[in-house]
Structures are given as structure tokens and as C-alpha cells.
N, C-alpha and C positions, 0 to 999 in steps of 0.2 A: 550472540549477535545474529547468527544465521537463523536461529529459532524465532527471534523477535520479528524478523523480516519475512518469515515463512508464510504468514497470512497473505502477503502480497502475491507470492507465486501461487498460493492456493486459490486466490481470486482469479488470477489469470488462467488457471486450469479450468475453472468454471466457465470462463468466457470463451476460451479456445484451447482445446486439447493439443492442437498442433503446435501452438506457441510454447506451451509448457514442455511438451516432448522435446522441442528444439532447445529450450533452456536447460533441461536436464542433460541433454547430450553435450551441450557446450560446457556445462559445469564439469561433467566427467572428463572431457578432453582436456580442459584447462588444468584440472587437478593433476592429471597424469603427466602432462608436460611439465608443470611446475615441480612435481616430485622428481621427475627425471633430471631436472636442472638443479636439484637441491636448493630450491628457492627458500629464502628466509621465511620462517613460519608466519610472521605477520603479513608479508606480501602474499603468501599462498592463501591464507585465510581471507584476506580482502579480495583476492582474485576469485575465489570460489563464491563468496557472497555476491559479488558484482555479477558474475556469470549467471547466477540463479535468478536475477531480476533485471538483466541488462536492457530489456526492451520495455521497461515500465513506462517510458515516455509515450508509448503508442496510444495510451488512453486519451491523449490530448490532441492527436493529429487529425486534421480534417480529412474526411473522405478516405478512410483506410478500411481495409478488410483484414482483420487479424488472422483469419484462417489461411490466407494465401501469402502472407508476409509482404503485402504491397506497401507497407510502411517504410520500406528501404528507400527513402527519398533522397534526392540529390543534395538537399541542404543539410542532411544529417540531423534534421530537427528533433527526431525522437531521442537521439543520444544526448543532445544538448538539453532537452527538456528534463530528461532523467537526471542529468548532472545538476541542473539548477535546483531541482526539487530536493535532492539528497544532500547537496553541499551545504545546506543550511545548518546541518547538524555536525558538530565537531567529531562525533562518533562515526559519521558516514562520509567524511570529506575524502579520505583516500579511496573508498569504494566508489564514490561519485566520479573520480578521475578515470578509473577503469571504464566506467560507462561512457564518459565524455568521449574517449578516444577509441571506442570499440568499432568504429567504421573508418578510422584514420590510418593511412598507410605509414609505415615506418619511416620512409624518407621525407615525410612531412613533419616529423618531430623536430623541435628545436633542441639544442643542447641542454635546455633546462627541464625537458620532459623525460622522465625515467622510461627507458625502453621496456620495462616490465609491463607497462600498460598495454603494450602491443600484443601480449599473450592472449588477451581477450579477443582482439581482432582476429588473430590466427585461429583460435579455437572456434570462433563464430563461423569463419569461412570454411573450416574443416567440417563442421557439422553440416553445412549446406552441401559440400562435396559428397558426403556420405549418403545424401539423398539422391544424388545424381549417379553415383557409382556404388557397387558392392565393395565395401572396404576390405572384405576378406579376400575376395578373388581379384579385385581390381586395384589392389593397394599400390602397385607400381605406377598406375596412371595418376592416382592422387599424390603419390610421392613426387612425381615429376612436376606436376602443376604447382605444388607448394614450393619446390626447389627453385622454380623459375621466378618466384616472387621474393626469394631471399635477398635481403639488403635493400629492396625497394618497397615491397608491400609489408614484408615481415622481418622481424628481428632475427638476424642470422643465428644467434645462439639458441633461440627458441626453435628454429627450423632444424638445427642439428639434433636437438633433443627429440623432436617429433620423428625424424628419420630413424632414430633408434627404436622408438616406440612402435612405429607402424610395422616393423619387422617381427614384432612379438605377437604371436597368435592370440593370446588372451585379450590384448588391447582391442584388436579388430572384432573379436567375437563378442566382447562386452558391449561394444558400440552397437552391434546388431541386435542386442537383446535389451528391451526396455526393463525387463525384470532384473537383469544383472546390473543395469545402471541404477535402478531404484535401490537395490540392495547395497551397492557400494556407496551411494550417497547417504543412505541412512547411517551406515557405519561412520562415514565422514563427519556428519553432523554430530553424532555422539562423541567422536574423538575431539572435535573442536570445542564443543560446549563443555566437556569435562575439564578443559583447561581455562575456562573463563567463568567468572562468577557473574551471573546475571542479577543486577541490582534493580530495584524499582526506579531508582533515579535514571538509570540508562534506559529502561523501558519507557519511562515518561518522556524523555527527550526524543526517542525515536518514534513513539506513537504520535507525538505532536507533528512530526514531519509527515507521517502517514495520513494524518487528518487533512493536510493540505492536498495530498494526492487524491483523497476521497472528495473533498469539497470543491476543488478547483475545476472539476469537470462541468460544473454548472454555475452560472452567475446567480441563479435563483437561491442557491444555498452555499455560496462561496466562503462564508465564515461561520456556518452553522455549527460544525463540530466543536470549534474552539469555544463558542458560546455555551453549548451544552456542557462541555467539560468544566468551564469556569463556574457555572451555576451549580452543577452537581457537587463540585468540590466545596463550595461555600455552604451549601445545604448540609453536607456531611459534617463540616466543621461545627456548624450551629447545633447539629444533632448529636454531637459527642463522639464522632469517629476519631480513632487514633490518627497520628500523622501519617503512618504508613497506609492506613485504610483510605485516607483522603487522597493520597497520591495514586492509589490503585483506582479509585473511582474517577479521578481526573483522567488517567490513561484510558479507562473504559469509555469515558465521554468522547475522547478523541477517536476511538475506534467504533463507536456504536453504529455508524452507518457504513462500515467498510463493505458490507454486502451490496451496497448501491453501485459498487464498481461493476457488478454483474449486469445491472440494468442498462439497456440501450440508452444512449444519450438523447435520442429523439423522444423518448418517453420522459426522461428526467426534465427535459427542457420544453416540453409541450406547454403552450400557453393556454390552450383551450381545455375543456373538460376531458378527463380520461375516460375511455370506454371500459367495459367490464374486463376485457382481456388485459388491457394496460394496467388497470387498477390491481388486478391479481398479480401481475408481474412486479409492481411496486411493493406489494405486501410480502413478496418473497424475500425481500432484502434482509429482514431480521433473521430468517432461517439461515441464509448464507453467512451472515455475521457470526452466528453461533457455530457453524461448521468450521469456518477458517480460523476462528480463535481457539480451536482445540489445540493448535500448535503451541500456544503459550501456556504451558502447564505448570509453571512455577507459581502462578497466582490464579488458582481455579475460579475464584469469585469474579475475576475480571470478565470472563466470558459471559457469565450470567448477567452481571450488572450491565454489560454492553448490549447483549442480545435481547433482553426482556423489556426493552423500553416501550414496546407497543402492546405488552400484556396489560390486562386490566383485572382488578380485584374480583370482579364478578364473572370472570372467565370468557368475556366477550372480545378480548384482545387477540393478537396473533403474533407468531405463527403457531404457538403451542397451546393456546387457550387455557393457560394456567389460571388458577384461582388464588385467593388471598393466602391460603396456607402454604402455597408453593413459592411465594414471592418474598424474597428477603428485603430488609430495609434498603439495602443498596440498590436493588432492582426498582423498588418503589421510588426512591429518590431520582433515579435516572428517568423514569417515566415522567415525573413532574418537571424535571429540568428540561427534557426534550419539548414538552408542551409549552412551557414558559418561554423558552428561546424561540420556538416556532411562531408564537403569536405576537411576541414583542419586537422581533427583528424586522427591519424593512426588507422587502424583496422587490425586484424590478417591477413587478406587476401590482404591488399593493404596499401601503404603509403598515407599520406595526400598530398593534392595538394600544389604546391609552389605558391608564390604570383602571378606570371603571369597567371597561370592556374585559380586561384581563380578570378582574374580580368576578365578573359574571360568568366567564368561561369556567373558572375553577370551582365556583360555587355549584354550578350545574353538574360538573363531573363528580364532585364529592357527594352531592345529593343523589346522584344515580349509582353510587357505590362503585365508581370506576377507579378512583385513585385514593391514596392515603390521606385522610383528613388531617392528621397531626403534621404531616410534612407540608401540606398546603397551608396550614396555620403558620408554620415557621416561615414559609415563603412569603406570605402576605404581610406578616408582622415585621418582616425585614425587607420589604419591597424595594425601598430606595437603595439600600446597600447592595442587594443582589442585582438589581437592574443596572446600577452603576458599574459593578464588576463585569457584568455581561457586555455592556457597551465598551468598556475599556479593552477587554480581550478581543472583541470583534473588530474594534477599530484597528488594533495592532494587526489582526489577521487581514483586514481589508488593505492596509498599507502594503503588506507583503504580497497580497493577491495582485494589486495594481502594479507593483514592481515586477512581478513574475510575468504579468500580462504584457507589460511594455518590452520586456526582453524577448519573448518568443510569441507574442500575441498573433502575429500574422499567420502562424502555422497552426494555431490552436482552434479546437472546436468551440463554438458558442461563446466567444469572448467579446461579443459586441455590446453587452450591457454593462453599465456602471452599477456599482452597489453602494448603498448608503447604510449608515448605522444610525438608528434613532434610539 
């Protein structure tokens, strides 16, 4: 599970090193406190996973600066947004609860809320204190400050465990060393993953949620990834892919634009023409998709199928300028699926193309040697079927987008436009 979600922390690393450094520190602290308390393995694993991505909701907060943590807002919006996004998946429901309460004080918990969720809040605050104080030399100051919050801000049992830990030199010295934290977290990931079998079904469910995290940053493309995923899967079925391969390409479709999380929202949502610098920034997203999907190594083809969707058979694509001999059928399908979805879907600033216009676009691309002729023939000869599948999936995505917008819309970036599906 941690490995499947690792691309999200990888993207956050590209956006802001300071945020990811904080996340790693919180994860390490949470793990050590949980171990000291002999926490149930399931709770410990969920705590660690949540800690690693606990600020994921910041991608959607208006007027925030990731580098200085100014997203610590009064309404706790980023925690609630992260919760709403992840709670859609049964595999992520418990993790989402840790995120929901990571800025909530212990005395605000009702009897129905497990105190274990407060561990993330404690670990988060401890990480901030280690930026203010030298934890090795000033451990008594940190100890006193945390003790003052026992029973009000923090779960007393967790505070007791922390007080034991902070008197152990290795704990304080590890926290001062980013290399030590990285080393310990790598061992932790290996330990957790060795006990869990990662199935394509689980990958598919979680990548669907990640697609919402990707797409919901912009009303221009709010259901784009689910559309690409659906089209790619249907094309792969028509072209004879196995059931497992169809599921992998569906997951790749969900993740193909994950690199866009690195792109500033003001560029993604610009209504006018992009200048050269902005265009080059947009073109970088496929490179970042390739890099962050390195973490999902159980299905090697997933990374290439997702990241090569802007490559072209004649080598004029980006970011790697690969040619026909380097592009597998899965990568070629994804390129066609991405183009088809982009030209047929409605966007706030323009309507989708009609059938004749779509035919014209693809005929021109085939004629220019850009995309696979056989895949295009399969697409156009099954136009009505594939377009109906796209519409259905994007309509479902739109409904969830609107529901999400209604829940937290006042706090979100660029949620002023409605989206339509044609």
C-alpha cells in the first residue's frame, strides 16, 4: 500500500522539498512512537502511510505557499480535503481518518473516535518543534512542551511513549539526520510490503482515487484521467490484451497525468495562450510522471504506458523523443486514448469535437506518421461504443467532482467553473 501511494509523496517532493522533508520526519516519529506503544500492526501501518502523505490536501487550498507551511489554516481545510479524497476507497478509509484528525486536539475527540488517530497530530507537532529546537540538546524543552498538552492536545498514552523515546539518544540523532530517516523509512517500506501482496485490483482501486487528486486541481480537466483510462482499457480489450493487461492499462490511464501535480495551477488554468516558458513547463509533466511511477515496480509496463502518452512514432513527441521501435502497443494505445479524450470531452472554454472533426484529427495524425494506424482504425470503427464508454465514465467522475466541490469548494483553488460531459 505504501508503495502504491509513494508517487504522491514523490510528486510533493518535486513541488516542495521542505514539505516532503517534514512528511518524512513525521513518518519516522509516528513509527517510533507507535512501536514504543506496541501498536497493532494494522494501525501502525495505516499510521505510517497516512503520515507519509498527510498534507496531500494542500494541492487544493487557495493562496497557499507549500514551502513555508502557510496552509495550516484555521478551518483545517487541507486535512478535510485529504480525508474526502482518500475516503472514497475502502482500502484507504482508515488512512483517511488519520489525515482527517491530524490537526485535531485529543480533547475534541468524541467517544466514537479512536485515540490512535491522535498519534499523527502528536507526531506532526513534534516535527515542527524539532525545527524550533535542537532535539538532541534541547530535548527537555520539547519534553515539557509536549507534557503540557497531555490529555488536552495529545493522547496521554502516546505522550508517555514519546517521553521514553526522547531520552534515547538514537531517536534524537536520527531525527537530526535526513539520511538516517531515509534509511529507516526504506527498511520500513520493505518490511511492510513483504507482508502484503500487492494485487492489480488494489492498484486499480487506489490509482482511481489518485486520478481524482490529479484532475480536481483544474475544472478544465476535472474528469480527463478517468476518460483516458476508460478509452485505453476498451481499446486494449478490442486489440486482444489479457484481462490483467487491461487492468494495468486502465491504472496507467488513471496515472498518466500525475506529473501535472508539479505544474503550477496558474499555468494549468490559464485561459489565454501559453507563452514559451509556460508551454515548456507543461511539457515537463510526462517526464515527472515517468520519474514518480518508478516506485510501482511490480508492474513495469505501467510506468511506460502512462508516461509515453505524448511520444510520437516519428520521434517528434516528448519528453524522450522516442520513435516507433521504442513504443510498445500499450504506449501507442495510451497516446490515442489521450488524444481522443482530449478532443471529444467538453471543457469550460470550448465544446468537444463532433465525429467528423475527430475523424479529421486522427486521419491527419496517421498521415503524418505520428500515431499507430491500426489502433486508430480500431478506435474509429468502434467510435460509438468507445465514445459512449468515455461519456459514462466521465459523467460518473463529474458527479463525484461536483460532490467534492460542494463539500469543500469554498476552500479550493479554481472551483468556479462547471464541467459538462458531451
